N, C-alpha and C positions, 0 to 999 in steps of 0.2 A: 916884619908880617904886615898889618894894614897901615898904610901912611895916610897923612891925614887926606888927602883928596879920596880914598879909598874909603873910605869909611863916610864922607859926605856923601861920597856917589851911593853906597851904599843905602843911607837913609831919602836921597832923594829917587832911589827906584822901588821902594817901598813906596813912596809917595805917589809915582808915577805908578805903580802899578794897581794901587788903590783908585787911582782917578783913572785908570784904563778899564776897569770894572764897571764902571757907570756908565762907560760910551760904547754905544750899541754895534757890534761889528755887521758888516753886511749881511751872515751868517746867522745872527746871534739874535737871542730875546731876552728881555728886561724880564725878571718877575712878575711884573704887573702884565704884561704882554702873554706870559705862558700860562696866568691864571684866567687873562681873559678866553684864551685859546681854550682852554681846559672848559671852562662853565660851558661854553656855545658847543665844542665839541666831542664831549666826552660822551662814550657809550651809554655808559652809567646813566649821565643824564638824560641825555637821549632817550631812552629808553623809558626815563622816569616822564620826560614830559609826553610820551605814547600814552603812557597810563592817564596822565591829565585831559587827553581827549579820549581817551575812551569812559572816561567820568562823563566828561561833557557830554557823550553820544548816550550816557545812560538817561543823564537827565532829559533828554529830546522823548527816550525810549516812555520813560515813566509816567510823562503830559499824556500820551497815547490813550485814549478810550479803549475798552473789551470789544473787538469785532462780534459784528452781529452775527447769527448762527441761520445756516438755509437750512430747511428740513423740506425733503423731497420723498414723499411715498406715493404707493399704488398699489392697488388691489385689481386682480383678475379673476372671476370665476370660472369654473371648466365650460360655463356659457357664454352669452352675449354680456352678463353683467359688468362692470369694471369702475375702477375708483380712482381718484385722483386727488391727492392731495398735497398742497404748497404751503407751508409753515415761515414764518421770518421770528426768530428771537431777539431782541436786543436788550442785553443786560445793561442797568441805571447805574452800576458803580457809583452808590450813594453814600451818603454819611461819612465825606471826608479820606474816601481812598486814595483817589487821585492825587490830593493834595498832600497824603502820607507820602505815598511815592515819591514825588515829587520832591519834598521837603528831606527827603531820606537823600536820595541822588544830588540832590543840592549840595548837602552836608559832604558826600563823600567826597566830591569836587574840591572843597576846601581843605579838604582833610588830604588830598594829594597833591595840593599845591603848595601846600605847608612842607610836607614830607619832599618834595621838589629843590623847595629851598633849604629846608635841613641837610640834604646831601648836600646841595652845593656848599653850605657855610662847612661841611667837615672835608668835602672837599677842597675847598680854598685851604684850612687851616692843615691838613693833610701835606698840600703841596708847598705851603710858606713854608713849614717844617723843614721839610728836605730841601727847599730851596737853599734856605739859612747853611744847611750841612754842605751843600755845593760851594755855596762864596765863601763859606769857615775853609774848607778845604786847598780852596782856589790865593786863599789868602795865606795858609800855611805856606804853599809850593811857591808862591811869588817871594814870600822870605826866605826859602832855603834857597832859589834860584839865586836872588841878589847877593844871600851870604855865600854861594857856592861862586859865582863871579869875580865876587871881591876875594876871597881866599885864593882864586887861580889868579888874578892880578899878583897877591902876595906870594906866591910860591915866586913866579919869576925872579921878584925883588931878593928873596931869599937863596934862590939858587944862585945870584948876583954875587951876593956878600958872600957866601959862602966859595967861590970861584975867588972872591980878592983875599980872604982870610978875615973877614968882619966877623963871623959866625960861625958854629961848629956846623961839621957835617951833619950832626942828628938832626939839627933844626930842620933842614933840608928834608931828610924822612918825617917826623914831626908833621911840618907843610903839607906834603905829600898826602898820608894817612887822612889829616883832617878835611883835605881836597876829595879823596875818596869816597870819606864817610859821607858829607855832604851830595855828592853824586846818586849815592846808593836813596839817601834820604829822598834825592829829587826826582827818581826813578818812581820809589812806592807812594809819593805822593803823586805825580802824576797818573798812575793807576788809578787813586783812588778817586780820584778828580771823575775821571772816564766813568767809572763803576757808579758812582754819586750820580753823575750824570744820566747816564741811562736809567737808574732805578727814579728818579725824576723825572724823565719824558714815561718812562712805563707809567708809573702813578698819574700823569694827567692825560695821558690816552693819544700822544702826539707818537708818529712815526718818528726810530731813532734812525733810517738810516734817509741822508745823514743826518746826522745828530748837531742840534744848531746848538752854539755856545751860548750858555746862561750866564749874564751879565748883571752887575749891581751892586752893591755895598752894603755889609751889614747896618752900618752906620747907629744911632744910638738910639732911643727908646723913646715912640710917639706917643703920646696918653694925652690928647686934646681935652678927653672927658675929668672931671672928678666920681669918686665914687660913687658916690648918691645918684649923681645924673647915667650912671653907666648902667646901674641894678635896676633905676628906672627903665630906662632905653632898653635892658636886655627881657626885665618883665612886661614891657607893652609889644617888643617885634621878634624875639629870638623866635627862630622856627621851631626849635625843639618845644618850646611854650605854645607855641600856633597850634603844633600837631596835637599836644596833650588839649587843649580848649577845641580845639576842632573836632577831635574824638569825642570828647566829651558831649558836645551839640552833635551830632552824628547818634549818638546812643539817646539823647533825647529824640531825635527826630525819627528813630527806629523804636521806639517806648510810641509815640504816636501814629506808627503805621500799623503796631502790631494790635494798639487800641482801635483802630478804624476797622481793621479787619475783623474783630469780633465782635463789630455792630452786625444789624441785619440790614440785608441788601433785599434787591429786587430786579425783576426781567419785565419786560414788555413783550407780550407775543404776539402776531396775527397771523390769521392763516385762509385760506380759500379751498373749498373740495368742491371737485367735480363728481358729478356720480350719475352713471348712465346704468339706469334699471328699470326692468319690469318683468310681466309673469310671460308664460309660455300658453297665454289665451286671446283670446279679441273680445274686444269691448265694443259697444255700439257710441256711436257718434249721435252729436246732434241732430243728425238730419237720418240718422236712420242707418246710416252705413257701419261696417265693423270695421275695426284697424287695431291692431297689435296692443296691446296693454304695455307700454314703454314711452319713458319720457328720462330726458336728461336734468339734474336737479344742480342748482348749483348754491353753494353755501358760504358764509362768509364770519370770519369769530376773531375774537378777540380777549387775551386775557393777562393777567400778571401773576408770575408766580415769587413769592415772597420767602426768602432766608430768616428763617426763627432762630436766633443764637439761644437757643435753648437749654441743651447740653453742653455745647462746645461754642464760649465765647471767649476763644482762644487766652482763655488765662494764664495758661503755661508759658505761652511766648511772650505775653504782658510781664508776667513776673520775671521772666528770665534774664527781657531785655531792660527791666528798671533796676535788677540787681547789676547787669553789666554797664547801665550809665553811672551807678553809685560809686562803683572801680576806677571810670572814668574819672569821674570828679576825686577821687583820690590821688590817682597817677598824675593831673591837674594840678593838683597842690605840690606832690613831689618835683614835677618838672618848674616850678617855679620856686623853691625853697633851693633845688639845687642850682637852678638861673643864680639866686642871690650868693649862694656858697660857693661860687666858680668867678664869679665877678670881684668877687672880697677876695682869693685866693691867686688870681691872678692880675692885681694891683699890689699886695704884697709880694709876687715872686717880682714885680715889674720893679718898686722900690729896692730891693735887695740888690737888682742887678744893675741900678743906675748907680747906686753908691759905689759899688766894685768897680764898675766901669771910668768913675770921676776919679777914684783912688789909683787904675792905672795910668789916667791919662795925665791925671796932674803930681804924681808920687814914682811911679814906678819907671814908667817907659825912659821919662828924662833923665834920671839916676841910672838906670840901665847903661844908657848911651853915653853919660859921662864916665863912667867906671871903664868902659872899653877900650874910651878915649886917652884916661888915665895908664892903663896899665901897657897900652901899644907906645905910648910915649915912655914912660919909664924903661920896656924892651931899647927902646932906638937909643935909649940913654946908656944901654947896658947896668941898669939895674934893677933888670927883671927878666926871665925867661922865655921862651917862646911858651911853653908850656903854659903858666900865669894867662898869658895873652889868650890860648886857645880855649882854656876856664872859661876865661870871662867873656869869649866870644860864646861859647856855648850858653851861659847862661842868661847872656842878650840874646840869644834865639828862646830858650824857654821862654824868656819874660814874653817874646814876642808871639811865641805859639800858646801862653798865657792870656795875654789880651786878644789874641782872636776868639778864644774860648771865651770867654770875658763878652766878646762884641756878641757870640751867637748864642749867651743866655740873654743879653739885651733882646737880640733877634725874636727869641723865642719867647720871653716876657712878652712883646708886643705882638706877635702871634696866636698866644693866650688871649690878650684881652680883646683881639679881635673876635674870636673865637667865643669867648665868654660872654661879650657884649649882642654879638650875632649880625654886624655886619663891619666891614671896613672901616678905619679912622681916619685912613686918605679921603 
């Protein structure tokens, strides 16, 4: 079955495969490079950045004063009389109306930026989780490929022993079945790696033609923060908490704006009137001559129009925005409470994954490797059957698959800590 050099080559192949995952190929992307590209070029995030630009433009608009109104009018009698009127009205925009508009627009900018950061946080977590699926599938594929290569070499050895009469003919068939089974598993795992890679690239918003190879290692848990520090960091800077706070501040700014809209306001108006007026009669001048009774009169006037908030003080909108403000405060409290609980849960998950990973590394994989070696040597000495070797080898494969799953859980635990804290840990 597996000669000693074959088992050593199998384990060395697994180590080389794990090392190769961490070495970028010419057309490959590491997980961090993939995250950077997704954060920079993802269509949804680009749209969110445009939302921020739109909110910033509304700040400019909110700071503009109302336009003056020019009024032109004229009258023409059936005779020669006519009037021309020119008026200019300038709204004063008093009692904090401008400040209310600008404050609300600035609060919206803060909300949009926090929402952009929140989308980035969620996208990074989703990409890292899917990338872990890809790396786990690649490791399972590498394990199966190494086992397949070792069993193909073992098949040559068994066939030679059968020809020499050193092993029964059934051993060749058993070994051939094992080779075919591993080859079938290899093809299925290869297809799974391709499927997961395409799903990952689609999630990251990256063109899948040609599809780059995602490289990296599942590795161990990276949690440089203590739980208390992580909770404080999450409460202080986690994007969804910042969104809740910004929305609460925006609700307060909306209350101020509505209150300002309910106060009195005024407009200043100035006007000029030209009147060409007369009678169908003739009068005497100082010299005793006659002339038509007609003249042109010029008038200049000014005034102030005041809006008196007697009936409508915008009290309905003020009451509604105050209720919305209280609701935003409750949502902010919920966001902070959720952040605390998610950080605690993430660290609990990480601790369980760390313990499982330590057990596999110290008390499972080494024992499984020694068991395969012992059963193989017993078979070579004629004290066991090939079925025993195949069965132990399958258990070894299950151990490696289980180790991959534990590594994936550790990867997910690190991802969950980063998502719960709201920032990368590296």
